[in-house]
C-alpha positions in Angstrom: -3.3 4.9 -20.0 -2.5 2.0 -17.9 -3.6 1.9 -14.4 -2.8 -0.3 -11.3 -5.1 -1.0 -8.5 -3.9 -2.7 -5.4 -6.3 -4.4 -2.9 -6.3 -7.0 0.0 -4.3 -4.4 2.8 -5.8 -4.2 6.6 -5.0 -5.1 10.0 -3.5 -8.2 11.0 -2.0 -9.7 14.1 1.3 -10.7 14.4 2.1 -14.0 12.4 -0.9 -13.6 10.3 -1.1 -13.6 6.6 -2.6 -11.2 4.1 -2.8 -11.4 0.0 -2.0 -8.4 -1.7 -3.7 -7.8 -5.5 -2.5 -5.6 -8.1 -4.8 -5.5 -11.0 -4.0 -3.8 -14.1 -6.4 -2.1 -16.3 -4.9 -3.7 -19.4 -2.7 -6.5 -20.3 0.8 -5.4 -19.5 1.6 -8.1 -16.8 2.9 -10.5 -19.5 5.5 -7.9 -20.5 6.5 -5.7 -17.9 8.8 -6.5 -14.8 6.3 -6.5 -11.8 6.9 -5.5 -8.1 5.8 -4.8 -4.8 7.3 -2.1 -2.8 6.6 -0.8 1.2 6.7 2.7 2.3 6.6 3.1 6.1 5.9 6.3 7.9 9.1 8.6 7.4 11.2 5.8 5.4 12.1 5.8 1.4 10.0 3.4 -0.5 11.9 0.0 -0.5 11.5 -3.2 -3.0 10.1 -6.3 -1.4 9.4 -8.6 -4.7 9.7 -8.7 -8.1 8.9 -10.7 -10.8 9.9 -10.8 -14.7 7.8 -11.6 -17.7 9.8 -14.9 -17.4 8.5 -15.5 -13.9 12.0 -14.9 -12.4 11.5 -13.5 -9.1 13.7 -11.7 -6.5 13.3 -11.0 -2.8 14.1 -8.6 -0.3 16.4 -10.3 2.5 13.6 -9.1 5.0 10.9 -11.0 3.4 12.5 -14.0 1.9 10.7 -17.3 3.0 7.8 -15.1 4.3 6.3 -13.4 1.1 5.5 -14.9 -2.3 5.3 -12.9 -5.5 2.8 -14.3 -8.3 1.4 -13.3 -11.7 -1.7 -14.2 -13.4 -1.3 -12.8 -16.8 -4.9 -13.9 -18.2 -6.3 -11.6 -15.4 -3.9 -8.9 -15.6 -2.8 -9.6 -11.8 -0.1 -9.7 -9.6 0.0 -10.7 -6.2 1.7 -10.6 -3.0 1.3 -13.5 -0.5 2.5 -12.5 3.0 2.7 -14.6 5.8 4.3 -14.8 9.2 3.8 -10.9 9.4 5.8 -8.7 11.8 4.7 -5.5 13.3 7.7 -4.0 11.1 6.1 -5.0 7.9 3.7 -2.2 8.6 3.3 0.0 5.7 1.7 1.2 2.6 2.5 -1.3 -0.1 2.9 0.0 -3.8 2.5 -2.0 -7.0 4.8 -1.2 -9.7 4.9 -2.1 -13.5 8.3 -1.6 -15.3 9.0 -1.8 -18.8 11.9 -4.4 -19.3 13.8 -2.3 -22.1 12.8 1.4 -21.3 12.4 3.5 -18.1 8.7 3.7 -18.4 7.2 2.6 -15.2 3.5 2.9 -13.7 2.7 3.2 -10.0 -0.5 2.7 -8.2 -1.6 4.4 -5.4 -1.0 1.9 -2.4 -2.8 -0.1 0.1 -2.1 -0.1 3.8 -0.9 -2.9 5.6 -1.1 -2.9 9.8 0.2 -5.6 11.7 -0.2 -5.3 15.2 1.5 -6.9 18.0 
């Protein structure tokens, strides 16, 4: 049973930076498409960034140029570097792993990011 554990969230001021980490309990990051989603209060969960097994990346327009997703396969970890944070980035951030050929996916429990103005 694979688990994803997010860390790195916290409180940061406008314009600040955070790096989120998503650690998998076993080696899946080299095969699965890994992604970061956010969910703000009373809003739907939405995709911020994803990275494929071949390290192709895709970003939501709202985070392009500010967020960077990366993966360290030997460490079974995916990162989200978040720069130039804005209050509207305040949300719970979830890590997701999705098998590229099936509908199987795994979610972490999330980590809270709060950006103060």
